[in-house]
MDTraj code that builds the backbone (N, CA, C; nanometers):
import mdtraj as md
import numpy as np

residues = "MET GLN TRP VAL LYS ILE LYS ARG THR ASN ILE SER ALA ASP GLU PRO CYS VAL SER ILE LYS ASN GLU ARG PHE TYR PHE ASN VAL ALA PHE SER ARG LEU ALA GLN ILE GLU GLN HIS SER PHE VAL SER ILE TYR THR ASP ASP GLN ASP ARG CYS ILE GLY PHE GLU PHE LYS ARG GLU ARG THR SER ASP ASP GLU TYR ARG ILE CYS GLY ASP ILE LYS LYS GLY PHE TYR CYS GLN CYS LYS GLU ALA ALA HIS LYS VAL TRP VAL ALA SER VAL ARG ALA ASN ASN LYS ARG ASN LYS PHE LEU VAL SER ARG ASP LYS THR LYS TRP PHE ILE ARG LEU MET PRO ALA PHE GLU VAL LYS VAL ALA ARG ASP GLU TYR LYS LYS ILE ASN THR SER ALA SER GLY ILE TYR ARG TYR ILE ASP ASP SER SER GLN VAL VAL TYR ILE GLY LYS GLY ASN ILE ARG SER ARG LEU LEU GLU SER GLU ARG ALA ALA TRP ASN PHE CYS SER VAL GLU TYR SER VAL VAL ALA ASP ASP SER SER ALA CYS GLU TRP GLU SER PHE TRP ILE GLN LYS HIS ILE ASN GLU ASN TYR GLN LEU PRO ILE TYR ASN GLN ILE GLY GLY ARG SER ILE GLY GLY".split()
xyz = np.array([
    [0.2244, 1.8572, 3.2273],
    [0.3536, 1.9178, 3.1950],
    [0.4644, 1.8339, 3.2593],
    [0.5641, 1.7955, 3.1800],
    [0.6726, 1.7113, 3.2295],
    [0.8050, 1.7867, 3.2207],
    [0.8602, 1.8204, 3.3375],
    [0.9840, 1.8972, 3.3412],
    [1.1044, 1.8035, 3.3424],
    [1.2058, 1.8387, 3.2648],
    [1.3314, 1.7642, 3.2622],
    [1.4444, 1.8620, 3.2878],
    [1.5239, 1.8344, 3.3894],
    [1.6336, 1.9249, 3.4237],
    [1.7402, 1.9241, 3.3139],
    [1.7813, 2.0421, 3.2692],
    [1.8862, 2.0544, 3.1684],
    [2.0215, 2.0257, 3.2317],
    [2.1021, 1.9447, 3.1662],
    [2.2354, 1.9133, 3.2163],
    [2.3346, 2.0199, 3.1716],
    [2.4044, 2.0790, 3.2679],
    [2.5030, 2.1807, 3.2361],
    [2.6282, 2.1132, 3.1817],
    [2.6790, 2.1634, 3.0703],
    [2.7968, 2.1027, 3.0074],
    [2.9188, 2.1945, 3.0080],
    [2.8991, 2.3253, 3.0250],
    [3.0144, 2.4145, 3.0295],
    [3.0745, 2.4127, 3.1696],
    [3.2048, 2.4039, 3.1778],
    [3.2758, 2.3948, 3.3047],
    [3.3750, 2.5090, 3.3129],
    [3.3711, 2.5846, 3.4221],
    [3.4624, 2.6978, 3.4386],
    [3.5982, 2.6488, 3.4868],
    [3.6993, 2.7328, 3.4701],
    [3.8371, 2.6941, 3.5006],
    [3.8596, 2.6696, 3.6495],
    [3.7750, 2.7277, 3.7362],
    [3.7959, 2.7125, 3.8793],
    [3.7213, 2.5932, 3.9377],
    [3.6628, 2.5091, 3.8527],
    [3.5942, 2.3899, 3.8994],
    [3.6832, 2.2677, 3.8770],
    [3.6879, 2.1758, 3.9733],
    [3.7726, 2.0558, 3.9580],
    [3.7183, 1.9656, 3.8477],
    [3.8027, 1.9333, 3.7534],
    [3.7564, 1.8495, 3.6426],
    [3.8706, 1.7670, 3.5858],
    [3.8306, 1.6675, 3.5077],
    [3.9244, 1.5809, 3.4362],
    [3.8879, 1.5878, 3.2887],
    [3.9864, 1.6056, 3.2036],
    [3.9625, 1.6029, 3.0601],
    [4.0358, 1.4825, 3.0012],
    [3.9809, 1.4311, 2.8916],
    [4.0366, 1.3121, 2.8280],
    [4.0812, 1.3489, 2.6875],
    [4.2088, 1.3302, 2.6591],
    [4.2628, 1.3582, 2.5273],
    [4.3565, 1.2444, 2.4882],
    [4.3310, 1.1901, 2.3709],
    [4.4084, 1.0750, 2.3249],
    [4.4008, 0.9641, 2.4297],
    [4.5133, 0.9230, 2.4860],
    [4.5124, 0.8171, 2.5869],
    [4.5427, 0.8713, 2.7262],
    [4.5307, 1.0026, 2.7421],
    [4.5667, 1.0659, 2.8688],
    [4.4466, 1.1233, 2.9420],
    [4.4561, 1.1202, 3.0750],
    [4.3578, 1.1840, 3.1616],
    [4.4266, 1.3033, 3.2276],
    [4.3738, 1.4227, 3.2000],
    [4.4333, 1.5455, 3.2516],
    [4.3535, 1.5961, 3.3714],
    [4.4232, 1.6224, 3.4823],
    [4.3617, 1.6760, 3.6030],
    [4.3907, 1.8254, 3.6082],
    [4.2872, 1.9092, 3.6017],
    [4.3128, 2.0529, 3.5961],
    [4.3665, 2.1045, 3.7291],
    [4.4075, 2.2302, 3.7319],
    [4.4724, 2.2870, 3.8495],
    [4.3800, 2.2831, 3.9709],
    [4.2514, 2.3153, 3.9508],
    [4.1565, 2.3159, 4.0619],
    [4.1453, 2.1774, 4.1250],
    [4.1371, 2.0750, 4.0432],
    [4.1274, 1.9398, 4.0960],
    [4.2596, 1.8955, 4.1573],
    [4.3709, 1.9329, 4.0940],
    [4.5026, 1.8960, 4.1459],
    [4.5224, 1.9484, 4.2873],
    [4.4767, 2.0705, 4.3105],
    [4.4896, 2.1291, 4.4449],
    [4.3940, 2.0632, 4.5432],
    [4.2721, 2.0377, 4.4992],
    [4.1723, 1.9768, 4.5868],
    [4.2152, 1.8381, 4.6326],
    [4.2672, 1.7585, 4.5398],
    [4.3074, 1.6214, 4.5710],
    [4.4521, 1.6118, 4.6176],
    [4.5217, 1.7257, 4.6236],
    [4.6626, 1.7304, 4.6636],
    [4.7459, 1.6294, 4.5825],
    [4.7266, 1.6358, 4.4530],
    [4.7930, 1.5386, 4.3658],
    [4.9447, 1.5557, 4.3682],
    [4.9925, 1.6764, 4.3974],
    [5.1378, 1.6967, 4.4003],
    [5.2065, 1.6113, 4.5055],
    [5.1288, 1.5603, 4.6012],
    [5.1858, 1.4761, 4.7060],
    [5.1842, 1.3279, 4.6678],
    [5.1388, 1.2989, 4.5478],
    [5.1271, 1.1601, 4.5040],
    [5.2033, 1.1386, 4.3738],
    [5.2490, 1.0160, 4.3538],
    [5.3269, 0.9830, 4.2340],
    [5.2574, 0.8833, 4.1432],
    [5.1551, 0.8144, 4.1973],
    [5.0884, 0.7111, 4.1190],
    [4.9373, 0.7203, 4.1392],
    [4.8640, 0.6577, 4.0465],
    [4.7183, 0.6553, 4.0560],
    [4.6656, 0.5209, 4.0070],
    [4.5704, 0.4665, 4.0815],
    [4.4969, 0.3484, 4.0363],
    [4.3705, 0.3970, 3.9660],
    [4.3365, 0.3349, 3.8551],
    [4.2209, 0.3775, 3.7760],
    [4.1189, 0.2650, 3.7704],
    [3.9929, 0.3017, 3.7936],
    [3.8836, 0.2053, 3.7955],
    [3.7771, 0.2489, 3.6950],
    [3.7019, 0.1540, 3.6427],
    [3.5911, 0.1884, 3.5533],
    [3.4655, 0.1133, 3.5941],
    [3.3523, 0.1767, 3.5711],
    [3.2209, 0.1165, 3.5909],
    [3.1501, 0.1256, 3.4562],
    [3.1487, 0.0157, 3.3819],
    [3.0948, 0.0177, 3.2458],
    [2.9457, 0.0499, 3.2425],
    [2.8717, 0.0035, 3.3411],
    [2.7274, 0.0241, 3.3387],
    [2.6909, 0.1708, 3.3586],
    [2.7556, 0.2360, 3.4547],
    [2.7247, 0.3762, 3.4832],
    [2.8179, 0.4733, 3.4129],
    [2.9108, 0.4211, 3.3315],
    [3.0059, 0.5027, 3.2562],
    [3.0856, 0.5965, 3.3474],
    [3.1409, 0.5388, 3.4521],
    [3.2207, 0.6173, 3.5473],
    [3.3665, 0.5720, 3.5431],
    [3.4574, 0.6670, 3.5653],
    [3.6001, 0.6383, 3.5777],
    [3.6460, 0.6910, 3.7119],
    [3.7083, 0.6047, 3.7926],
    [3.7517, 0.6427, 3.9266],
    [3.9033, 0.6534, 3.9363],
    [3.9482, 0.7417, 4.0238],
    [4.0918, 0.7651, 4.0427],
    [4.1243, 0.7575, 4.1919],
    [4.2249, 0.6774, 4.2246],
    [4.2712, 0.6643, 4.3625],
    [4.4211, 0.6954, 4.3643],
    [4.4562, 0.8097, 4.4216],
    [4.5945, 0.8577, 4.4174],
    [4.6769, 0.7967, 4.5305],
    [4.8039, 0.7657, 4.4988],
    [4.8907, 0.6993, 4.5956],
    [5.0296, 0.7624, 4.5943],
    [5.0885, 0.7674, 4.7118],
    [5.2225, 0.8265, 4.7240],
    [5.3294, 0.7340, 4.6669],
    [5.3096, 0.6045, 4.6846],
    [5.4080, 0.5074, 4.6377],
    [5.3381, 0.3971, 4.5588],
    [5.4123, 0.3359, 4.4709],
    [5.3561, 0.2246, 4.3918],
    [5.3450, 0.1010, 4.4797],
    [5.2259, 0.0417, 4.4798],
    [5.2017, -0.0783, 4.5590],
    [5.1707, -0.1992, 4.4723],
    [5.1496, -0.1768, 4.3423],
    [5.1245, -0.2890, 4.2510],
    [5.1581, -0.2460, 4.1089],
    [5.1612, -0.3435, 4.0193],
    [5.1917, -0.3147, 3.8789],
    [5.0729, -0.2543, 3.8050],
    [4.9578, -0.2462, 3.8693],
    [4.8367, -0.1944, 3.8050],
    [4.8196, -0.0436, 3.8223],
    [4.9191, 0.0238, 3.8753],
    [4.9093, 0.1681, 3.8974],
    [4.9821, 0.2445, 3.7871],
    [4.9393, 0.3665, 3.7655],
    [4.9942, 0.4497, 3.6584],
    [5.0670, 0.5696, 3.7172],
    [5.1774, 0.6058, 3.6521],
    [5.2577, 0.7174, 3.7014],
    [5.1904, 0.8506, 3.6694],
    [5.1985, 0.9437, 3.7636],
    [5.1434, 1.0781, 3.7469],
    [5.2539, 1.1704, 3.6962],
    [5.2228, 1.2473, 3.5932],
    [5.3182, 1.3428, 3.5366],
    [5.2622, 1.4841, 3.5485],
    [5.3488, 1.5855, 3.5297],
    [5.3033, 1.7237, 3.5321],
    [5.3476, 1.7980, 3.6568],
    [5.2860, 1.9151, 3.6811],
    [5.3193, 1.9950, 3.7990],
    [5.1971, 2.0745, 3.8425],
    [5.2071, 2.1353, 3.9609],
    [5.0932, 2.2041, 4.0209],
    [5.0527, 2.3292, 3.9438],
    [5.1444, 2.3909, 3.8698],
    [5.1123, 2.5136, 3.7968],
    [5.0255, 2.4862, 3.6744],
    [5.0555, 2.3793, 3.6027],
    [4.9833, 2.3486, 3.4803],
    [4.8849, 2.2332, 3.4965],
    [4.8943, 2.1654, 3.6095],
    [4.8093, 2.0498, 3.6305],
    [4.8837, 1.9208, 3.6028],
    [4.8215, 1.8101, 3.6394],
    [4.8848, 1.6803, 3.6253],
    [4.8073, 1.5930, 3.5259],
    [4.8719, 1.4849, 3.4831],
    [4.8042, 1.3910, 3.3946],
    [4.8643, 1.2515, 3.4116],
    [4.7903, 1.1530, 3.3644],
    [4.8437, 1.0174, 3.3579],
    [4.7974, 0.9564, 3.2263],
    [4.8676, 0.8556, 3.1815],
    [4.8326, 0.7885, 3.0572],
    [4.7790, 0.6500, 3.0889],
    [4.6636, 0.6171, 3.0323],
    [4.6026, 0.4863, 3.0569],
    [4.5253, 0.4440, 2.9331],
    [4.5910, 0.3796, 2.8412],
    [4.5270, 0.3406, 2.7160],
    [4.4196, 0.2351, 2.7381],
    [4.4351, 0.1536, 2.8440],
    [4.3370, 0.0494, 2.8700],
    [4.1985, 0.1079, 2.8968],
    [4.1938, 0.2186, 2.9708],
    [4.0658, 0.2850, 2.9983],
    [4.0228, 0.3706, 2.8802],
    [4.1171, 0.4417, 2.8201],
    [4.0849, 0.5344, 2.7108],
    [4.0282, 0.4632, 2.5889],
    [4.0629, 0.3368, 2.5698],
    [4.0188, 0.2642, 2.4515],
    [3.8869, 0.1898, 2.4717],
    [3.8293, 0.1975, 2.5899],
    [3.6953, 0.1412, 2.6069],
    [3.5999, 0.2153, 2.5149],
    [3.5047, 0.1457, 2.4574],
    [3.4183, 0.2046, 2.3552],
    [3.3468, 0.3287, 2.4068],
    [3.2913, 0.3230, 2.5282],
    [3.2135, 0.4350, 2.5799],
    [3.3015, 0.5526, 2.6201],
    [3.4312, 0.5273, 2.6394],
    [3.5255, 0.6374, 2.6667],
    [3.5728, 0.6971, 2.5348],
    [3.6071, 0.6121, 2.4383],
    [3.6589, 0.6592, 2.3101],
    [3.5587, 0.7468, 2.2371],
    [3.4299, 0.7154, 2.2491],
    [3.3281, 0.7936, 2.1787],
    [3.3183, 0.9357, 2.2319],
    [3.3566, 0.9552, 2.3581],
    [3.3518, 1.0886, 2.4184],
    [3.4826, 1.1634, 2.3996],
    [3.5954, 1.0964, 2.4173],
    [3.7235, 1.1661, 2.4081],
    [3.7526, 1.2148, 2.2667],
    [3.6834, 1.1565, 2.1672],
    [3.7022, 1.1998, 2.0291],
    [3.6365, 1.3343, 2.0017],
    [3.5486, 1.3778, 2.0915],
    [3.4783, 1.5043, 2.0759],
    [3.5429, 1.6104, 2.1644],
    [3.6212, 1.6989, 2.1065],
    [3.6954, 1.7980, 2.1845],
    [3.6061, 1.8931, 2.2634],
    [3.4784, 1.9069, 2.2217],
    [3.3872, 1.9969, 2.2898],
    [3.3177, 1.9293, 2.4078],
    [3.3294, 1.7980, 2.4194],
    [3.2567, 1.7246, 2.5218],
    [3.3483, 1.6304, 2.5984],
    [3.4753, 1.6670, 2.6154],
    [3.5692, 1.5738, 2.6768],
    [3.6181, 1.6203, 2.8139],
    [3.5430, 1.7108, 2.8782],
    [3.5806, 1.7631, 3.0093],
    [3.4681, 1.7321, 3.1076],
    [3.5044, 1.6771, 3.2267],
    [3.4040, 1.6268, 3.3183],
    [3.4320, 1.6699, 3.4621],
    [3.3260, 1.7129, 3.5296],
    [3.3370, 1.7512, 3.6698],
    [3.3691, 1.6293, 3.7558],
    [3.4426, 1.6524, 3.8639],
    [3.4868, 1.5438, 3.9515],
    [3.3973, 1.5362, 4.0756],
    [3.3643, 1.4134, 4.1153],
    [3.2909, 1.3879, 4.2388],
    [3.3737, 1.2966, 4.3272],
    [3.3284, 1.2785, 4.4534],
    [3.4029, 1.1953, 4.5476],
    [3.3158, 1.0803, 4.5947],
    [3.3745, 0.9599, 4.5985],
    [3.3057, 0.8418, 4.6468],
    [3.3996, 0.7665, 4.7404],
    [3.3861, 0.7934, 4.8697],
    [3.4717, 0.7310, 4.9710],
    [3.6196, 0.7557, 4.9393],
    [3.6923, 0.6529, 4.8967],
    [3.8366, 0.6686, 4.8732],
    [3.8687, 0.7125, 4.7317],
    [3.7690, 0.7175, 4.6449],
    [3.7954, 0.7465, 4.5040],
    [3.7355, 0.8796, 4.4601],
    [3.8066, 0.9489, 4.3733],
    [3.7506, 1.0585, 4.2960],
    [3.7007, 0.9978, 4.1663],
    [3.5916, 1.0503, 4.1103],
    [3.5438, 0.9889, 3.9868],
    [3.4731, 1.0899, 3.8970],
    [3.4676, 1.0555, 3.7693],
    [3.3936, 1.1332, 3.6707],
    [3.2903, 1.0416, 3.6062],
    [3.1788, 1.0996, 3.5649],
    [3.0741, 1.0238, 3.4971],
    [3.0628, 1.0742, 3.3536],
    [3.0831, 0.9851, 3.2578],
    [3.0779, 1.0229, 3.1170],
    [2.9348, 1.0126, 3.0645],
    [2.9043, 1.0925, 2.9660],
    [2.7720, 1.0897, 2.9061],
    [2.7584, 0.9743, 2.8077],
    [2.6383, 0.9159, 2.7934],
    [2.6160, 0.8197, 2.6855],
    [2.6213, 0.8933, 2.5528],
    [2.7008, 0.8441, 2.4577],
    [2.7280, 0.9184, 2.3343],
    [2.7079, 0.8339, 2.2093],
    [2.6073, 0.7477, 2.2107],
    [2.5727, 0.6668, 2.0928],
    [2.6935, 0.5888, 2.0416],
    [2.7588, 0.5192, 2.1339],
    [2.8862, 0.4569, 2.0991],
    [2.8723, 0.3266, 2.0206],
    [2.7546, 0.2680, 2.0158],
    [2.7343, 0.1436, 1.9400],
    [2.6628, 0.1762, 1.8087],
    [2.7149, 0.1247, 1.6981],
    [2.6552, 0.1515, 1.5669],
    [2.6236, 0.0207, 1.4968],
    [2.5024, 0.0121, 1.4435],
    [2.4575, -0.1078, 1.3740],
    [2.3844, -0.0655, 1.2462],
    [2.4132, -0.1345, 1.1361],
    [2.3416, -0.1071, 1.0118],
    [2.1946, -0.1447, 1.0283],
    [2.1085, -0.0717, 0.9629],
    [1.9643, -0.0952, 0.9776],
    [1.9259, -0.2383, 0.9440],
    [1.9841, -0.2921, 0.8391],
    [1.9472, -0.4279, 0.7981],
    [2.0178, -0.5358, 0.8804],
    [2.0978, -0.4935, 0.9781],
    [2.1622, -0.5888, 1.0680],
    [2.1089, -0.5728, 1.2102],
    [1.9820, -0.5346, 1.2201],
    [1.9204, -0.5041, 1.3495],
    [1.9228, -0.6238, 1.4456],
    [1.9352, -0.7461, 1.3907],
    [1.9369, -0.8638, 1.4773],
    [2.0608, -0.8684, 1.5673],
    [2.1592, -0.7849, 1.5373],
    [2.2776, -0.7765, 1.6229],
    [2.2465, -0.7024, 1.7535],
    [2.1360, -0.6299, 1.7562],
    [2.0968, -0.5552, 1.8747],
    [2.0277, -0.6486, 1.9725],
    [2.0745, -0.6525, 2.0941],
    [2.0126, -0.7367, 2.1966],
    [1.8671, -0.6966, 2.2151],
    [1.7786, -0.7949, 2.2234],
    [1.6360, -0.7648, 2.2348],
    [1.6015, -0.6907, 2.3635],
    [1.6881, -0.6980, 2.4639],
    [1.6613, -0.6305, 2.5908],
    [1.7296, -0.4938, 2.6008],
    [1.8069, -0.4573, 2.4984],
    [1.8819, -0.3310, 2.5030],
    [1.7870, -0.2118, 2.5000],
    [1.7959, -0.1279, 2.6009],
    [1.7110, -0.0097, 2.6093],
    [1.7964, 0.1105, 2.6466],
    [1.7616, 0.2260, 2.5940],
    [1.8394, 0.3464, 2.6241],
    [1.8066, 0.4575, 2.5277],
    [1.9091, 0.5267, 2.4785],
    [1.8888, 0.6332, 2.3807],
    [1.9460, 0.5888, 2.2468],
    [1.8891, 0.6403, 2.1386],
    [1.9345, 0.6004, 2.0061],
    [1.9094, 0.7140, 1.9076],
    [1.9770, 0.7059, 1.7938],
    [1.9529, 0.8003, 1.6850],
    [1.9680, 0.7280, 1.5525],
    [1.8927, 0.7734, 1.4533],
    [1.8971, 0.7155, 1.3200],
    [1.9784, 0.8069, 1.2290],
    [2.0632, 0.7458, 1.1451],
    [2.1541, 0.8182, 1.0573],
    [2.1229, 0.7830, 0.9127],
    [2.1109, 0.8851, 0.8258],
    [2.0835, 0.8560, 0.6844],
    [2.2138, 0.8355, 0.6076],
    [2.2038, 0.8145, 0.4760],
    [2.3230, 0.7820, 0.3963],
    [2.4143, 0.9006, 0.3730],
    [2.3725, 1.0207, 0.4178],
    [2.4603, 1.1380, 0.4100],
    [2.5170, 1.1730, 0.5480],
    [2.5056, 1.0793, 0.6408],
    [2.5579, 1.0921, 0.7777],
    [2.4836, 1.1964, 0.8605],
    [2.3606, 1.2269, 0.8229],
    [2.2791, 1.3222, 0.8980],
    [2.1920, 1.2485, 0.9996],
    [2.1783, 1.3083, 1.1171],
    [2.0891, 1.2534, 1.2189],
    [1.9462, 1.2885, 1.1810],
    [1.8613, 1.1873, 1.1658],
    [1.7239, 1.2123, 1.1239],
    [1.6221, 1.1855, 1.2346],
    [1.6672, 1.1233, 1.3433],
    [1.5758, 1.0991, 1.4554],
    [1.6554, 1.0670, 1.5805],
    [1.6089, 1.1178, 1.6945],
    [1.6668, 1.0862, 1.8250],
    [1.5532, 1.0408, 1.9152],
    [1.5721, 0.9282, 1.9815],
    [1.4664, 0.8781, 2.0683],
    [1.5205, 0.7972, 2.1835],
    [1.4297, 0.7374, 2.2603],
    [1.4679, 0.6513, 2.3718],
    [1.3705, 0.5340, 2.3786],
    [1.4109, 0.4298, 2.4499],
    [1.3258, 0.3127, 2.4653],
    [1.4006, 0.1872, 2.4252],
    [1.3283, 0.0803, 2.3984],
    [1.3902, -0.0436, 2.3540],
    [1.4425, -0.0244, 2.2115],
    [1.5724, -0.0381, 2.1923],
    [1.6360, -0.0025, 2.0656],
    [1.5799, -0.0837, 1.9490],
    [1.5725, -0.2139, 1.9690],
    [1.5331, -0.3033, 1.8589],
    [1.3835, -0.2943, 1.8274],
    [1.2998, -0.2953, 1.9304],
    [1.1561, -0.2936, 1.9049],
    [1.1114, -0.1612, 1.8439],
    [1.1726, -0.0499, 1.8858],
    [1.1386, 0.0792, 1.8261],
    [1.1787, 0.0825, 1.6781],
    [1.2921, 0.0225, 1.6494],
    [1.3409, 0.0190, 1.5109],
    [1.2439, -0.0552, 1.4186],
    [1.1762, -0.1544, 1.4740],
    [1.0889, -0.2399, 1.3933],
    [0.9431, -0.1950, 1.3932],
    [0.9121, -0.0819, 1.4540],
    [0.7741, -0.0342, 1.4532],
    [0.7294, -0.0066, 1.3098],
    [0.6067, -0.0438, 1.2803],
    [0.5568, -0.0394, 1.1426],
    [0.5613, 0.1002, 1.0815],
    [0.5323, 0.2029, 1.1616],
    [0.5299, 0.3380, 1.1058],
    [0.6687, 0.3889, 1.0685],
    [0.7728, 0.3184, 1.1129],
    [0.9086, 0.3608, 1.0794],
    [0.9638, 0.2886, 0.9569],
    [0.8897, 0.1971, 0.9034],
    [0.9372, 0.1184, 0.7890],
    [0.9715, 0.2070, 0.6698],
    [0.8989, 0.3159, 0.6515],
    [0.9212, 0.4037, 0.5358],
    [1.0227, 0.5145, 0.5646],
    [1.0722, 0.5204, 0.6880],
    [1.1702, 0.6249, 0.7207],
    [1.3010, 0.5978, 0.6475],
    [1.3656, 0.7041, 0.6037],
    [1.4890, 0.6924, 0.5271],
    [1.6104, 0.7061, 0.6189],
    [1.6662, 0.5940, 0.6601],
    [1.7908, 0.5931, 0.7360],
    [1.8595, 0.4598, 0.7127],
    [1.9908, 0.4586, 0.7305],
    [2.0653, 0.3367, 0.6990],
    [2.1326, 0.2732, 0.8201],
    [2.1390, 0.3453, 0.9329],
    [2.2026, 0.2877, 1.0509],
    [2.1426, 0.3466, 1.1777],
    [2.1626, 0.2757, 1.2866],
    [2.1191, 0.3224, 1.4178],
    [2.2402, 0.3237, 1.5099],
    [2.2545, 0.4319, 1.5857],
    [2.3592, 0.4441, 1.6862],
    [2.2912, 0.4550, 1.8218],
    [2.3454, 0.3852, 1.9218],
    [2.2748, 0.3848, 2.0494],
    [2.3681, 0.3672, 2.1684],
    [2.3148, 0.4006, 2.2842],
    [2.3796, 0.3757, 2.4124],
    [2.2786, 0.3079, 2.5030],
    [2.3189, 0.2020, 2.5685],
    [2.2305, 0.1360, 2.6640],
    [2.2285, 0.2178, 2.7925],
    [2.1095, 0.2598, 2.8335],
    [2.0886, 0.3333, 2.9582],
    [1.9740, 0.2640, 3.0301],
    [2.0060, 0.1892, 3.1333],
    [1.9066, 0.1036, 3.1970],
    [1.7960, 0.1823, 3.2658],
    [1.8314, 0.2928, 3.3287],
    [1.7335, 0.3718, 3.4030],
    [1.6536, 0.4603, 3.3080],
    [1.5205, 0.4470, 3.3089],
    [1.4374, 0.5189, 3.2129],
    [1.4416, 0.6698, 3.2350],
    [1.4452, 0.7145, 3.3602],
    [1.4486, 0.8586, 3.3851],
    [1.5792, 0.9190, 3.3352],
    [1.6906, 0.8449, 3.3493],
    [1.8186, 0.8930, 3.2971],
    [1.8163, 0.8955, 3.1444],
    [1.7557, 0.7931, 3.0858],
    [1.7443, 0.7890, 2.9395],
    [1.6651, 0.9090, 2.8894],
    [1.5594, 0.9453, 2.9615],
    [1.4781, 1.0608, 2.9239],
    [1.5593, 1.1894, 2.9295],
    [1.6408, 1.2034, 3.0343],
    [1.7241, 1.3231, 3.0480],
    [1.8263, 1.3317, 2.9357],
    [1.8898, 1.2189, 2.9032],
    [1.9914, 1.2209, 2.7986],
    [1.9302, 1.2379, 2.6607],
    [1.8122, 1.1832, 2.6394],
    [1.7426, 1.2062, 2.5132],
    [1.7170, 1.3562, 2.4955],
    [1.6681, 1.4182, 2.6017],
    [1.6419, 1.5624, 2.5980],
    [1.7698, 1.6406, 2.5715],
    [1.8791, 1.5988, 2.6359],
    [2.0079, 1.6655, 2.6180],
    [2.0525, 1.6616, 2.4720],
    [2.0463, 1.5432, 2.4100],
    [2.0951, 1.5289, 2.2729],
    [2.0029, 1.5950, 2.1717],
    [1.8726, 1.5952, 2.1983],
    [1.7813, 1.6671, 2.1097],
    [1.8096, 1.8166, 2.1158],
    [1.8281, 1.8685, 2.2375],
    [1.8561, 2.0104, 2.2507],
    [1.9889, 2.0464, 2.1868],
    [2.0878, 1.9592, 2.2003],
    [2.2176, 1.9821, 2.1373],
    [2.2031, 1.9882, 1.9856],
    [2.1208, 1.8991, 1.9305],
    [2.0976, 1.8989, 1.7860],
    [2.0315, 2.0295, 1.7430],
    [1.9349, 2.0758, 1.8194],
    [1.8685, 2.2028, 1.7884],
    [1.9675, 2.3187, 1.7930],
    [2.0519, 2.3199, 1.8949],
    [2.1501, 2.4277, 1.9091],
    [2.2464, 2.4325, 1.7913],
    [2.2804, 2.3173, 1.7380],
    [2.3788, 2.3108, 1.6306],
    [2.3170, 2.3199, 1.4914],
    [2.1892, 2.2839, 1.4791],
    [2.1263, 2.2795, 1.3468],
    [2.0029, 2.3697, 1.3345],
    [1.9653, 2.4322, 1.4467],
    [1.8523, 2.5260, 1.4492],
    [1.7191, 2.4596, 1.4164],
    [1.7119, 2.3296, 1.4309],
    [1.5868, 2.2584, 1.4085],
    [1.5973, 2.1169, 1.4648],
    [1.4810, 2.0554, 1.4823],
    [1.4767, 1.9163, 1.5247],
    [1.5194, 1.8249, 1.4103],
    [1.5659, 1.7022, 1.4425],
    [1.5838, 1.6033, 1.3359],
    [1.4503, 1.5839, 1.2629],
    [1.4557, 1.5527, 1.1363],
    [1.3366, 1.5544, 1.0512],
    [1.2238, 1.4659, 1.1028],
    [1.2548, 1.3458, 1.1511],
    [1.1469, 1.2581, 1.1950],
    [1.0997, 1.2893, 1.3362],
    [1.1776, 1.3632, 1.4125],
    [1.1260, 1.4155, 1.5388],
    [1.0185, 1.5204, 1.5106],
    [1.0324, 1.5873, 1.3969],
    [0.9345, 1.6891, 1.3588],
    [0.8064, 1.6274, 1.3047],
    [0.8186, 1.5259, 1.2195],
    [0.7005, 1.4772, 1.1484],
    [0.6594, 1.3358, 1.1828],
    [0.7469, 1.2630, 1.2537],
    [0.7140, 1.1231, 1.2767],
    [0.7231, 1.0760, 1.4195],
    [0.7424, 1.1675, 1.5134],
    [0.7543, 1.1255, 1.6519],
    [0.7582, 1.2454, 1.7415],
    [0.7581, 1.2192, 1.8724],
    [0.7642, 1.3298, 1.9682],
    [0.9040, 1.3889, 1.9718],
    [0.9140, 1.5163, 2.0030],
    [1.0441, 1.5802, 2.0105],
    [1.1217, 1.5303, 2.1294],
    [1.0534, 1.4918, 2.2361],
    [1.1171, 1.4358, 2.3547],
    [1.0340, 1.3171, 2.3999],
    [1.1021, 1.2031, 2.4234],
    [1.0327, 1.0909, 2.4824],
    [0.9869, 0.9874, 2.3827],
    [1.0783, 0.9341, 2.3005],
    [1.0349, 0.8222, 2.2211],
    [1.0867, 0.8110, 2.0847],
])
top = md.Topology()
chain = top.add_chain()
for i, resn in enumerate(residues, 1):
    res = top.add_residue(resn, chain, resSeq=i)
    for name in ("N", "CA", "C"):
        top.add_atom(name, md.element.get_by_symbol(name[0]), res)
traj = md.Trajectory(xyz[None], top)
């Protein structure tokens, strides 16, 4: 028996979080109070592309041209605009989903940060599989010509796509996220499969008849 911890996605109003809408990062009231954002006027923003993290370092005064102005107030919360971070592919794929654009805040020494979920941000046509790096591994899903998800899996993206038993599967594109850590990939695969079940009341068709429901 292999247990996988379910990732909680609902966030209550009294928990510190950051939401992403358009090109703005919104700091809710709970986080604004925790970080004492009202005492600061600027914020430096950092990104970690590999771990899909966005960091925030609040400052009372501007010390360089790379800082962003903080707007808002303590009653409604604060926000800043940063199109450079918002337009990164792995950020844009999440902020476009209004149901999945709110993230709990953690602390790392001098920075507050949020960790975004892998959201299948890279898309490649099935017959253009050579565009996929041979070492790319993580989570992936297959999409048919009616834009339906027909399979969700994890592992080496390209080699799984070329497995002989999948040659007859009906799909036209693959969407994927590179997740280097296999245990994390397993957790996210489970998360997205469960999300699909919750929204469609069934597994993707090839998870039912052509592969395991979790793990591959």
